[in-house]
N, C-alpha and C positions, 0 to 999 in steps of 0.2 A: 269430371273427377278422377276416367283413367286415364288423359290427358296430365292434368296434371301432378299426375302420378309418372310416366310418363318421365316430365319435365326436371322434375326432382331427381327421379333416379340417374336420369341425363348429367342434372347437375351437379352430382358425389359421385358420378362413375370420369367427369372429366375433372373436378381437386383428386380425386383419388390418383391419377393418371399423373396429372402434375405432380403431385408429390415425387411418384414415383421416379419423371422421369429427372426431375427437381436433383432426389438423392439420389439419382447415378452420373448427376456431371460431372466432366472435371475442369481442374482449370481452366479460366478461357486465356488461351493465347494471339500477343495481337503484334503484329508485321509492318513497319512501314519500311521499308528500301526506295532506295532511290537507283538502284539499275536492274538487270535482269540478267540474272547471272543463272548460267546451271547447278540443278545440284548435285553436291556428296554426298559422301557416307558421312555420317553422324559420328564414325570411330576416326574420323578427322579431324575433330573442332577440338581447337584447346580452351580452356576456358582459363581465366586473370581472376585477382579477386580486385576487389575496390580500389585499393592498395599500390596494384599495380600498375608503370608505368606503360602501352603497348610501344614495339620499337617501329622505330622510324617510318621504315615500309610497312605499315602498315595502313591499308586503307579502307576508312567506313564505306557500309555502304547499306547499313541502314538499322533500327532499330525494334525492338522485341521486348515484351512484357509478359509477362504471366502471373495476373489476376484471379480473385476470385471468381469461378465461375457460378454464384450462386449457393443451392443449400450441396457444398459439398462434403461428400465423405471425409475425414481426417487421415484416412491413412494416405488420401491418393493427393493429399496438398502437404504433405510433409516435404523436406527442401530436396533432397533429393531426386523426387519427382518431377516437382518444377524444372532442379536445372537440366534437367534428361527435357524436357519440353521445350524449353529456352537453347539450348543444344541440336538437338529435333528439328525448330525452322531454321535455327540458324544453318545448318545442313543444305536443308530444301530452300535458301535462298542464296545457296551459291558463299556459303563463311566458312572460313577455316578457323575464327577465331571469334571466343566471346569473350567479354571483359561486363565483372555483373558494375551498374552507377550504385544500382539504390538496393535495400533489401530489409520486407520488412517483418517481424514474425508474428507468427500469428497472437491477436489482440481483442480484445470488446466490439471488430471492429469485422472482424474477418477471424475465421481457426485457421486458415490458410497461411504459408508462406508466400511474400509474393518480389517480385524482383525485375527492376529493371535495367535493361540491359544494352547496348553497340555489338553489332556486327561487322568484322571484320575477311578484311581479306589477307590473308600472306602468302608469304610467297613459299613455294611448296616444300623449299631449303630450311625455313627456317621452325616448321611442322614437326616437332618431337612429340612420339607421339611412344606411350612406355607399351613394355609386350600386356599390358591389360589396359585399355583404350578408357579414353578420359572416364568416356560415357558410365564404365562398368564401375571405375575405381569411384564414382559417386553414387554410385547404385549400394557399395558394396559397404563406402559407411553409412554410421548412424547419423540424424541431425546434425547435430551439436559436434561430432565428427566433418560434415560437411561442410558449416560455417564457417569451423577455424580455417579448412583447406585450403577453401576459397579467398580465404582474408590475406595468404599465407602465410596466418604464426599461429602457435598453438593459442587455443582455447583455454582464458585464462576467467573464473568467476569472480568478477567481483564484488565485495562484501558490500550490500547496499549502505550499512553505517559505517563512521570511521573517523565518525566520534570516543569520548574518554570508554572506558566498558567500565571503568568502577567510578563512580563518586559522593562525595558524603554533601549533602546542602542541612541548610540553617537560616533562618529568617524570622523576621517580625513586622507585624505589621495588624493594622485596624483589618477588624470583623464585627458580621451584625450578625445576630437572628434575626432571621426574617419571618418563622413562625411566631404564630400570634402568642402574646406569652401574661397570662392573669394572675395577677396578684390581685390582696382584699379592695385595693384603692383605685384600679385603676385595670389597663387591660391596652397592655404595650404590642403594635406591629411592629416592631419590632427594637430591634437593644442593640448598640454598640458597647464593643468592648477590646480585648486587643489576641492575637494571635501567636504562637510562638512555633514555628516546626526544626523537625529534623526529617532529614527522611536519609539512608540510603541506597540507590538502585546500581544493578550491575545488568551491563546489557550485552546483550548474543553479535555476532557482526551484521544477524542480519535487521537489526533496532528492537527486536523485541527483548523483553526482560520480568528481571522482579525488582524486587524492593522491598524495602520495609519505611513502618510510618509514623510518625509522634506529631501529637499535637496538643496544645495546654491551651484553653481559651477561658479567657478569666473576664468578671466586667461586675459593677455593683449597680444597687437600684436603693431607688429614694425609702424605695420601705425602711430601709437599711440591714438587707440582709446583704450578700455575695455570693454571685454564681463560678464555679467551674465548671469545666470539662477539659480529661482529658481521652485522648485517642492515641494504640498503638496498632498494625495488625499490619498485615504484608501484599500487598499487589499486583501486577503484573503492568507492563506499562512499556511504551512504545517510544523512541527517540527517533531526532529525526535530525541532518545537520545542514541547513537553510547554508550556509557557506565555509570557512573559515574557522570562522568564529564564534555564527550568527547559532543557534543549538535548541529545540522544541521539542517537550519531549511529552505526553502524559499520561495518567495511570488511574487504577481501578483499584479498589480495597474492599473486604470485610476485615474487623477490627473487634475488639475489645474498645468498650465505649465504656466512660465512671462519669456521672451527672452529679451534681454534688449543690447545695445546699446551706450557710452556714451566715449564722449571725452572734453580734454578741449581749449580751444580757448580764449586768453586776458586775463585771471583770471575768465572766466564763464564756470560753467561743461553743458556740452549740451547730452540729449540724448534722443534716441525713443525706443519702448518698442514693444510688442507684444505679449499673449497672444490665448491660444487656451489646445487645449486636450492632455494631453504628458501622455506615455503608460514607466512605469517600472519593468525592473523584477525583482529579486534579491535573492542572494544567502548568505548563510553565515555559516562559522562557529567559533565555540568558546568554549574553556575551563572555566570554573565555578571554577574559586578561591576559593570562598566560597559559602553558601545555599543566600549571599544579594552581589554577585560582582563577574562578570565573565568578561573574555579578548578576544576580537572575531577581523578576517577574513573576511570585507566582499565584493561584489566584482555585482555590477549592471550593466543592461544596461537598456539603457533611449532613448526616441524618442517622437518626436515631429514636427509635421509636421507646414513648415509656408507659409505666404500666398505669391504666386510667381508675382515678381515686373510686373509691364503693362510693363519694358520699359531693362526686362533682358531679355534675350532669355536661356530658360530652357528646351528648345526640348531635349537638351540629357539627361538630368535624367526624370528618373522615377521618385524617388522621391527632394523635394523639403521641405531639412526643415535638424534638424540635430537630428544626431544621437552618442552617446557619451560612453563610459565603465568607469565606476568606478571604484578604490577600495579604503579599507580603515579601517584603524586600531582605531578597537577604546575597551571602555571600555564597562561591560554590568552590569541592576543591576534590581535584580531578587526584587520584590515587593511582 
């Protein structure tokens, strides 16, 4: 029993030690050289960005890469630190110039900046180092500025969404109630009708935005009565440009919903209605025919809960209300 406890303790000590070691790891620096040269001072290494052409006098002596070494703290993975490691390794290998070939930002695969670069030797007469060394300049800039400096251009944040910012959509198409509908004579498992839609959307540069949505649904039953449903409400949405002409968007909203049944009897039209909150989700794709007009296809899922009648047994239904699936084809007007 005592031996087992010691084994358990040893196991957890090993795990804890590994965790501490992992948390203290640095990014991994790997270099491959084609010749052996005496080391230099890191202050004498010039850094060239991905878009820079190396001088004809430059002689490649190998490659260096800085990658994630494991569970590396984020502050050790900042771009200045990663560049500094590559510069130091270049100097150790005898190089005095470093060209960045590839750079990866932190992502789901790693919290580190990662670079792949080529080490060069330039004639000493071509080395131009300011009063601040290249290494010092890299260490003093923040992450975004360093990336811009290495690439040799000012950093510009491109908007992720480059499509129309304001648009109005109208559509018409078939729609189906997909929840059970019980009348005096039968139970409908689904009921077809038509839907008319009208939507306004405003999208920010990020691709997210808000909208206002309206839907009108109508159908008739064999029993002689008609059903109409109205919905209007705000929504949150996201849009994405697949290319210069094709655009997709998705919306989700809550709003006011009205359910009305009507029947004509002896020349009179009798109706009864109820209102509640409706839930709407929407997915659309469209083709921009011009800068002002487009043609789009849209599908909607709509749900409205109804009050359970006191004289109707609804124990077999977890949900009492209407669920609907709509499709519509229509025009898009870009404002």
